[in-house]
C-alpha positions in Angstrom: -16.9 12.7 5.7 -17.5 13.6 2.0 -16.1 16.6 0.5 -18.7 18.9 -0.4 -16.9 22.1 -1.7 -17.6 24.2 -4.9 -14.8 26.3 -6.2 -15.6 28.9 -8.6 -12.2 30.1 -10.2 -11.7 32.9 -12.5 -8.5 35.1 -13.6 -7.5 38.7 -12.7 -9.4 40.8 -15.3 -12.5 38.4 -15.6 -16.0 39.7 -16.2 -17.4 41.3 -12.9 -21.0 40.6 -13.9 -20.1 37.2 -14.4 -18.6 36.5 -11.0 -21.9 38.1 -9.7 -24.3 36.0 -11.8 -22.6 32.7 -10.3 -22.5 34.0 -6.9 -26.4 34.8 -7.0 -27.1 31.3 -8.4 -24.8 29.1 -6.6 -25.8 30.8 -3.1 -29.5 30.1 -4.0 -29.2 26.1 -4.5 -31.0 24.9 -1.3 -28.0 22.5 -0.3 -26.8 23.2 3.1 -24.1 20.3 3.0 -21.4 22.1 0.8 -20.0 25.7 0.4 -19.1 27.6 -2.4 -15.4 29.2 -2.7 -14.5 31.8 -4.7 -10.9 32.5 -5.8 -9.2 34.8 -8.2 -5.9 33.7 -9.7 -3.2 35.4 -11.9 -2.7 32.6 -14.4 -1.9 28.7 -14.7 1.1 29.0 -12.2 2.0 27.5 -8.6 -0.8 29.5 -7.1 -3.6 27.9 -9.4 -1.9 24.4 -8.5 -1.9 25.4 -4.6 -5.5 26.4 -4.6 -6.8 23.4 -6.1 -4.8 21.2 -3.8 -5.8 23.0 -0.9 -9.5 23.0 -1.4 -9.8 19.5 -3.0 -13.3 21.0 -4.2 -16.0 18.2 -5.6 -16.7 20.5 -8.5 -14.7 23.1 -10.2 -16.7 26.1 -11.9 -13.8 27.7 -14.2 -14.4 30.8 -15.7 -11.9 31.0 -18.7 -11.4 34.1 -21.0 -11.2 33.3 -24.7 -7.5 33.9 -24.6 -6.7 31.2 -22.1 -9.0 28.4 -24.0 -5.3 27.5 -25.6 -4.1 26.6 -22.1 -6.7 23.8 -21.7 -4.0 21.2 -22.6 -1.8 22.1 -19.3 -4.7 22.9 -17.3 -6.5 19.7 -17.3 -3.6 17.4 -16.2 -3.1 19.8 -13.0 -6.7 19.5 -12.1 -6.5 15.8 -12.4 -3.2 15.4 -10.5 -4.3 17.6 -7.6 -8.1 16.8 -6.9 -10.7 14.5 -8.0 -12.8 17.2 -9.3 -15.9 17.4 -12.0 -15.0 20.8 -14.0 -17.6 23.2 -15.7 -16.2 25.7 -17.7 -17.8 28.8 -18.0 -16.5 30.8 -21.3 -16.9 34.2 -21.5 -16.8 34.4 -25.0 -15.6 31.6 -27.8 -16.3 30.8 -31.7 -18.3 27.8 -32.5 -15.1 25.9 -33.3 -13.7 26.6 -30.4 -16.3 25.3 -28.3 -15.6 22.2 -30.0 -12.5 21.9 -28.1 -14.3 22.0 -24.8 -15.5 18.5 -25.5 -12.9 16.5 -24.1 -12.1 14.0 -21.0 -11.6 16.0 -18.1 -14.3 18.4 -19.0 -17.7 17.6 -17.4 -19.8 20.2 -18.8 -19.4 24.1 -20.3 -21.6 27.0 -20.0 -22.1 30.1 -22.2 -23.2 33.4 -21.0 -25.4 35.0 -20.5 -26.0 32.4 -17.5 -29.7 31.3 -17.0 -30.3 30.7 -13.2 -32.0 27.3 -14.0 -29.8 26.0 -16.3 -26.9 26.3 -14.3 -28.7 25.1 -11.3 -29.9 22.1 -13.0 -25.9 21.6 -14.4 -24.8 21.5 -10.9 -27.0 19.6 -9.2 -26.4 16.9 -11.9 -22.7 16.8 -11.6 -22.9 17.0 -7.7 -25.2 13.9 -7.5 -23.1 12.1 -10.1 -19.9 12.7 -8.0 -21.6 11.9 -4.4 -22.5 8.4 -6.2 -18.9 7.9 -7.3 -18.0 9.1 -3.9 -19.9 6.3 -2.3 -18.5 3.8 -4.5 -15.1 4.7 -3.6 -16.0 4.5 -0.1 -17.3 1.0 -0.5 -14.1 0.0 -2.3 -12.1 1.4 0.3 -13.9 -0.3 3.1 -13.7 -3.8 1.1 -10.1 -3.5 0.2 -9.3 -1.3 3.7 -9.7 -2.4 7.4 -12.5 -4.5 6.9 -10.3 -7.0 5.3 -7.6 -7.5 8.2 -9.5 -9.8 10.5 -8.5 -10.3 14.2 -8.8 -9.3 17.6 -5.7 -11.0 19.5 -3.9 -8.3 21.1 -0.7 -8.6 19.1 -2.5 -8.5 15.8 -4.5 -5.3 16.7 -1.6 -3.1 18.1 -0.2 -3.3 14.6 -3.3 -2.9 12.6 -4.5 0.3 14.8 -1.3 1.9 13.1 -2.8 1.9 9.7 -5.4 4.6 9.5 -2.7 6.9 11.5 0.0 6.7 8.8 -2.5 6.1 5.9 -2.8 9.6 4.9 0.8 10.6 5.3 3.7 9.7 2.8 5.5 8.1 5.5 7.5 5.3 4.6 6.3 1.9 6.1 8.3 -1.7 6.2 5.9 -4.6 6.9 7.4 -7.6 8.4 6.2 -11.0 9.1 6.2 -14.5 8.2 4.9 -15.7 4.5 1.2 -16.0 4.4 0.7 -13.3 7.5 -1.2 -10.7 5.1 1.6 -8.2 4.4 0.3 -7.4 1.1 -3.3 -7.0 2.4 -1.8 -4.6 5.0 0.0 -2.4 2.2 -3.6 -2.2 0.4 -5.1 -0.8 3.5 -2.5 1.6 3.6 -3.1 2.5 0.2 -6.8 2.5 0.0 -7.4 4.5 3.4 -5.3 7.4 1.9 -5.6 10.1 -0.7 -4.1 7.8 -3.4 -6.9 5.6 -3.0 -8.3 6.4 -6.4 -4.6 5.8 -8.1 -2.7 2.6 -8.8 -1.6 0.1 -6.4 1.3 -1.8 -7.9 2.8 -4.8 -6.1 5.6 -6.6 -7.2 7.3 -9.2 -5.4 11.4 -8.6 -6.0 12.3 -12.1 -5.4 10.4 -13.1 -8.3 12.0 -11.1 -10.9 15.5 -12.1 -12.1 18.1 -10.1 -11.0 19.5 -9.0 -14.0 16.0 -7.6 -15.0 14.8 -6.1 -11.6 16.1 -2.3 -12.0 14.8 -2.4 -15.6 11.3 -3.3 -14.3 11.2 -0.6 -11.5 12.8 2.2 -13.3 12.2 1.6 -17.0 14.6 2.1 -19.9 15.2 4.5 -23.1 15.1 2.9 -26.5 18.5 1.6 -27.2 19.6 1.1 -23.3 20.4 -2.4 -24.2 20.1 -5.1 -27.1 16.5 -5.4 -28.2 15.4 -2.3 -26.3 13.6 -0.9 -29.7 11.3 1.4 -27.8 11.5 3.6 -24.3 9.2 1.7 -21.9 8.5 3.1 -18.4 8.8 0.9 -15.2 6.9 0.0 -12.3 7.5 3.5 -10.5 5.9 5.2 -13.5 3.1 2.8 -13.7 2.2 3.6 -10.0 2.4 7.4 -10.2 0.4 9.4 -7.8 -0.4 5.7 -6.1 1.5 3.4 -4.2 4.3 0.9 -5.2 4.3 -2.3 -2.8 7.7 -3.7 -2.5 7.6 -7.4 -1.2 10.9 -9.0 -0.6 12.8 -5.9 -0.8 15.6 -7.6 0.7 16.0 -9.3 -2.7 17.0 -6.0 -4.6 20.1 -5.9 -6.0 22.6 -3.3 -4.5 22.4 -1.1 -7.7 18.7 -0.9 -7.6 18.9 -0.5 -3.8 20.9 2.6 -4.6 18.6 4.0 -7.2 15.5 3.3 -4.9 17.2 5.1 -1.8 17.8 8.1 -4.1 14.1 8.1 -5.1 13.3 7.6 -1.6 15.1 10.8 -0.6 14.7 12.9 -3.9 11.6 11.6 -5.7 13.5 11.2 -8.9 15.3 8.2 -10.6 16.9 7.7 -13.9 15.5 5.0 -16.3 18.0 2.6 -17.8 20.1 4.3 -20.7 18.9 7.8 -20.1 21.0 11.1 -19.2 18.1 12.8 -17.5 16.3 12.3 -13.9 12.9 11.8 -14.1 10.3 12.9 -10.8 7.8 10.6 -9.6 5.2 11.0 -7.1 5.1 7.6 -5.6 4.5 6.1 -2.2 6.5 3.3 -1.3 5.5 0.4 0.9 8.0 -2.3 1.6 7.6 -6.0 3.1 10.0 -8.6 3.8 9.2 -12.5 5.3 13.1 -12.3 6.4 15.0 -10.5 9.4 15.9 -7.4 7.8 18.5 -6.7 10.5 20.4 -9.9 9.7 20.3 -9.0 6.4 21.7 -5.7 6.8 24.7 -7.3 9.0 25.2 -9.8 6.1 25.5 -7.1 3.6 22.7 -8.0 1.6 20.6 -4.9 2.5 22.0 -1.5 2.7 21.8 0.0 6.5 20.9 3.5 4.9 17.9 2.0 2.5 16.8 0.2 5.7 16.7 3.1 8.0 14.6 4.9 5.3 12.3 2.3 4.4 11.6 1.2 8.2 10.4 4.6 9.4 7.3 3.4 10.6 7.3 -0.8 11.1 4.4 -2.9 11.3 5.0 -6.4 12.4 2.5 -8.9 11.7 2.5 -12.1 14.2 2.2 -15.7 13.0 -0.9 -17.5 13.1 0.0 -19.5 15.9 0.5 -16.8 18.1 -2.7 -15.3 17.4 -4.7 -18.6 18.5 -7.7 -16.6 19.3 -8.1 -15.5 15.6 -8.3 -18.8 14.2 -11.8 -19.8 14.6 -12.9 -16.3 14.0 -10.5 -16.5 10.5 -11.9 -19.7 9.8 -15.6 -18.9 10.3 -14.8 -15.8 7.8 -13.4 -18.1 5.2 -16.4 -20.6 5.5 -18.9 -17.8 4.8 -17.1 -16.5 2.1 -16.3 -19.6 0.2 -19.9 -21.2 0.9 -21.4 -18.3 -0.5 -19.1 -18.3 -3.5 -19.0 -22.1 -4.3 -23.0 -22.4 -3.4 -22.2 -25.0 -0.3 -24.5 -26.0 2.3 -21.5 -26.1 5.1 -22.5 -23.5 8.1 -20.4 -24.3 10.6 -17.8 -26.6 12.2 -18.2 -29.3 14.7 -16.5 -28.9 18.1 -14.0 -31.8 17.0 -13.0 -29.6 13.9 -12.7 -26.6 15.7 -10.4 -28.4 18.1 -8.2 -29.5 15.1 -8.2 -25.9 13.6 -6.8 -24.6 17.1 -4.0 -27.5 17.8 -2.5 -27.1 14.2 0.6 -24.8 14.0 -0.1 -23.1 10.5 3.3 -22.8 9.1 1.6 -21.3 6.2 -0.1 -18.8 8.5 -3.5 -16.8 7.4 -3.0 -17.8 3.7 -2.8 -21.8 4.6 -6.0 -21.8 6.8 -7.9 -19.9 3.8 -6.8 -22.6 1.2 -7.8 -25.3 4.2 -11.4 -23.8 4.7 -11.7 -23.5 0.7 -10.9 -27.1 0.0 -13.2 -28.2 2.8 -15.9 -25.9 1.6 -15.2 -27.9 -2.1 -15.6 -31.4 -0.8 -18.1 -31.0 1.9 -21.6 -31.6 1.3 -23.0 -31.5 4.9 -24.1 -28.7 6.9 -21.6 -29.0 9.8 -17.9 -29.8 8.9 -16.5 -32.7 10.8 -12.7 -33.5 12.0 -12.7 -35.8 9.0 -13.2 -33.0 6.5 -10.2 -30.9 7.7 -6.9 -32.2 6.2 -3.5 -30.3 6.6 -0.9 -30.8 3.7 2.0 -29.8 6.0 4.2 -31.7 8.2 2.5 -30.6 11.0 -0.7 -32.7 10.0 -0.7 -35.0 13.2 -0.1 -32.0 15.5 -3.6 -32.5 17.2 -2.0 -36.0 18.5 0.6 -34.1 20.2 0.9 -34.3 24.1 1.2 -31.1 26.3 4.7 -32.0 26.9 5.6 -32.3 23.5 3.9 -29.0 22.4 5.5 -27.3 24.8 9.2 -28.8 24.0 8.7 -27.9 20.5 7.9 -24.1 21.2 10.8 -23.7 23.8 13.0 -25.1 21.3 11.9 -22.6 18.7 12.2 -19.7 21.3 15.6 -20.8 22.3 16.8 -21.1 18.5 15.5 -17.6 18.1 16.8 -15.9 20.9 20.3 -17.5 20.8 20.7 -16.2 17.1 19.6 -12.7 18.4 22.1 -12.2 21.0 24.9 -13.8 18.5 23.5 -11.1 16.0 23.9 -8.4 18.5 27.1 -9.4 19.7 28.8 -10.2 16.1 29.6 -13.7 17.1 31.2 -12.9 20.5 30.4 -15.5 22.9 31.9 -14.5 26.1 29.5 -11.3 25.8 26.3 -13.4 24.6 26.8 -15.6 27.2 27.0 -12.6 29.8 24.1 -11.1 28.2 22.3 -14.3 28.8 23.6 -14.7 32.4 24.9 -18.3 31.1 28.1 -19.7 31.8 30.0 -19.8 28.6 30.0 -23.4 29.0 26.5 -23.8 29.1 26.2 -21.2 26.3 28.1 -23.2 24.1 26.0 -26.3 24.9 23.0 -24.7 24.1 24.3 -23.7 20.3 25.6 -27.1 19.7 21.8 -28.3 20.7 20.3 -26.3 18.4 23.0 -26.9 15.7 23.9 -23.0 15.6 26.9 -22.1 13.3 28.6 -19.2 15.4 31.2 -18.5 12.4 28.4 -17.0 10.2 27.4 -14.4 12.7 31.2 -13.4 12.8 31.3 -13.3 8.9 28.2 -11.7 8.5 29.7 -8.7 11.0 32.9 -8.3 9.0 30.8 -7.9 5.6 28.8 -5.1 7.4 32.2 -3.7 8.4 33.3 -3.9 4.9 30.7 -2.2 3.4 30.4 0.5 6.0 34.1 1.0 5.1 33.4 1.1 1.3 30.7 3.4 1.8 33.1 6.1 3.7 35.3 5.7 0.8 
């Protein structure tokens, strides 16, 4: 629902006649879909900020005494930070040169008494229509970048994505897990664009793509002279994402020192740029993602346990496309329609043989690979119907459609056994006896399974020792 509040703000000691005129004029505007709220404040203090934050008005009429005109520099950032509102300043009294100061970004209009009904009503209506249009544009953007881009009907996928609207309007930490190409950044964008931060920046960063020695500087910025070549102060990505969302992909790639500073920021919303002696406050939501098993990363000591739990308040797991078989054709047709329109292609549909080939492929690159396959097909196809021959996979599973039922079953069972055995070894820190007991297998049989899948037990014992060493270090 669109916000339709008009907030009239004035300060103690203001003109009573002016207030009465505004009441009469605004109350006479024939528009049933908004309400007018009147508030008296003592000054530009916390009360002023709280009023705007609570009301989230569409339009603010601020009755400003002459002696407070000089406070505009502190007033405008507060309004911009707390609400997406158009601002009309009603100036009680001012000289012409003082009025010129009102012609600045952030002030939509200003009015000088005596107030004429028709003049005020025209200005208010014009700004209301303008802001309504901006809201409709923002809503269209939200729909495009939000849930409408998350396509899927499979039970596993829907169970995860239905969490997004529930968590979007809070700043609770979210950790998105899933294989490469499953759409983790798209989910992060949906969380952002469905939240109150939608009008502010969404800043994605791949932690694994930035050299380790530069990552801390990229996130937190630096002061002039912090290191050789730092000729000027530079803000980091957290400052770039102010009031918005910072999306940290491959968060397990963060070096230990950056993890400590990120944890401090998550706890206190403050950080210290490189070379600075002062802490800086930041209003940024952190959404993290990884294609790795983060529990194994914690056990191996590469990811701090306290940071993991701080990030993983609400987990979202995106299943691989091979586990969403009912969504493969749904996604393929979506990409076909999108790229056919974009590239002016005659392609309209897939033949039954082409659909069978798409369904039988294991999609190691997940949704991203499917999108690229369809895009390539659309570019090369000159027919209305895409045939089986048009579809060419670049991965090692190109011949998957030729596998028999037994061969395909053996491949899936082998992958399951490997994952299951590794999970048990991780849970029991490489203790074969306990892991075999949990699996309800004889110890000898359990060893045979480990050899069959080439699983190195020693690395799970080493991972456990590393984790214990890190915990002891934290206690010291």
